[in-house]
C-alpha positions as CSV (number, residue, x, y, z in Angstrom):
1,M,0.0,0.0,0.0
2,G,1.5,3.4,-1.0
3,S,3.1,5.2,-3.9
4,I,5.2,2.3,-5.2
5,Y,2.0,0.2,-5.3
6,S,-0.5,2.8,-6.8
7,G,-2.5,2.7,-3.6
8,I,-3.5,-0.9,-2.6
9,G,-1.8,-2.9,-5.3
10,S,1.4,-4.4,-6.6
11,N,4.4,-3.6,-8.8
12,F,6.8,-5.2,-11.2
13,A,10.3,-3.8,-10.7
14,I,13.8,-4.0,-12.2
15,I,16.0,-3.8,-9.1
16,S,19.7,-3.4,-8.7
17,D,21.7,-3.0,-5.5
18,K,21.1,0.8,-5.6
19,D,17.8,1.5,-7.4
20,M,14.4,0.3,-8.5
21,K,12.5,1.1,-11.6
22,Y,8.9,0.0,-11.5
23,I,5.4,-0.1,-13.0
24,S,2.6,-0.5,-10.5
25,I,-1.1,-1.3,-10.6
26,G,-3.5,-0.6,-7.7
27,C,-6.7,0.8,-6.4
28,I,-6.8,4.3,-4.9
29,E,-10.3,4.6,-3.5
30,Y,-13.8,3.0,-3.4
31,S,-17.2,4.6,-3.4
32,S,-20.7,3.2,-3.6
33,N,-21.4,5.4,-6.7
34,N,-18.3,4.7,-8.7
35,G,-16.9,1.5,-7.3
36,A,-13.2,0.9,-7.2
37,E,-10.9,3.6,-8.8
38,C,-7.8,1.7,-10.0
39,G,-4.9,2.7,-12.2
40,L,-1.3,2.4,-13.2
41,G,1.9,4.2,-12.0
42,L,5.6,4.5,-13.0
43,G,8.4,5.2,-10.7
44,W,12.1,5.2,-9.8
45,V,13.7,4.8,-6.3
46,N,17.4,5.5,-5.7
47,T,19.3,4.6,-2.5
48,D,22.7,6.0,-3.1
49,L,21.7,9.6,-2.8
50,F,22.2,9.6,1.0
51,S,25.2,7.3,1.2
52,P,26.8,4.9,-1.3
53,D,27.4,2.4,1.4
54,N,23.7,2.1,2.6
55,N,21.0,0.8,0.3
56,K,18.1,1.1,2.9
57,H,17.1,4.7,2.5
58,G,15.5,5.5,-0.9
59,L,14.4,8.7,-2.5
60,G,12.0,8.4,-5.5
61,L,10.0,10.0,-8.2
62,Y,6.6,8.7,-9.4
63,I,3.7,9.4,-11.6
64,S,0.5,7.6,-10.8
65,M,-3.3,7.7,-10.7
66,V,-4.1,9.2,-7.3
67,G,-7.9,9.6,-7.3
68,H,-11.1,10.4,-9.1
69,E,-13.3,13.5,-9.0
70,S,-16.8,14.4,-10.3
71,N,-18.6,17.7,-10.6
72,T,-22.3,18.1,-11.3
73,I,-23.7,21.4,-12.6
74,K,-27.1,22.5,-13.9
75,V,-27.2,23.6,-17.5
76,N,-30.5,24.8,-19.0
77,G,-32.5,23.0,-16.4
78,N,-30.6,19.7,-16.8
79,F,-27.9,18.2,-14.6
80,E,-24.6,17.4,-16.2
81,T,-21.8,15.4,-14.5
82,E,-18.2,15.6,-15.4
83,E,-16.0,12.7,-14.3
84,N,-12.2,12.8,-14.2
85,D,-9.3,10.6,-13.1
86,I,-6.7,12.5,-11.1
87,Y,-3.0,11.9,-11.8
88,G,-0.1,12.9,-9.6
89,L,3.6,13.6,-9.9
90,G,5.4,13.1,-6.7
91,V,8.5,12.5,-4.6
92,S,8.8,9.7,-2.1
93,Y,11.0,8.4,0.8
94,T,11.1,4.6,1.3
95,Y,13.0,2.6,4.0
96,F,13.9,-0.9,2.9
97,F,14.4,-3.0,6.1
98,N,16.8,-5.5,4.3
99,G,18.1,-3.2,1.6
100,I,16.5,-2.4,-1.8
101,G,17.9,-5.5,-3.5
102,N,16.6,-8.0,-0.9
103,S,13.3,-9.5,0.1
104,G,11.7,-7.8,3.1
105,M,9.4,-5.1,4.5
106,N,9.4,-1.5,3.4
107,I,7.7,1.7,4.8
108,G,7.6,5.2,3.4
109,I,5.9,8.5,2.8
110,S,5.3,10.5,-0.3
111,S,3.9,13.8,-1.5
112,H,2.5,14.7,-4.9
113,L,1.0,17.5,-7.0
114,T,-2.1,16.6,-9.1
115,N,-4.1,17.7,-12.1
116,A,-7.4,17.9,-10.1
117,D,-9.9,20.5,-11.1
118,Y,-12.3,20.3,-8.2
119,K,-10.3,18.6,-5.4
120,D,-7.0,19.6,-3.8
121,N,-4.0,19.9,-6.1
122,Y,-1.8,18.0,-3.7
123,G,-1.8,14.9,-1.7
124,G,0.3,12.0,-0.5
125,F,0.6,8.4,0.5
126,L,1.8,6.5,3.6
127,Q,3.4,3.3,2.5
128,I,3.8,-0.2,3.9
129,G,4.7,-3.2,1.8
130,Y,6.7,-6.4,1.3
131,Q,9.2,-6.9,-1.5
132,F,9.7,-10.5,-2.7
């Protein structure tokens, strides 16, 4: 769950000892009106920005679907609803308990800017996951 998983989801990654490039698929939100809002993401996490000897602290960049919005207006006596997916461009910090190149738990936090028209133009994720 988090930015490297596109919400609650999974990713496929190419991992080295120092970085991870990934594509993710996951669901961001659920509503009784729209059901599950799911999408794709792309990202990169690099661990040698802090220290070349430690591959547990990763800084990343990502682009991902981060939500959905709708707006209903009245036009000539009729209601019209506009539906939009919201995409975000963000930065992340991830801590890999066993290092980025090994199986194990990870936690993190991220912040992103969005293309939202009616909701906030910023947001973020808390992250917890397991890497196989």
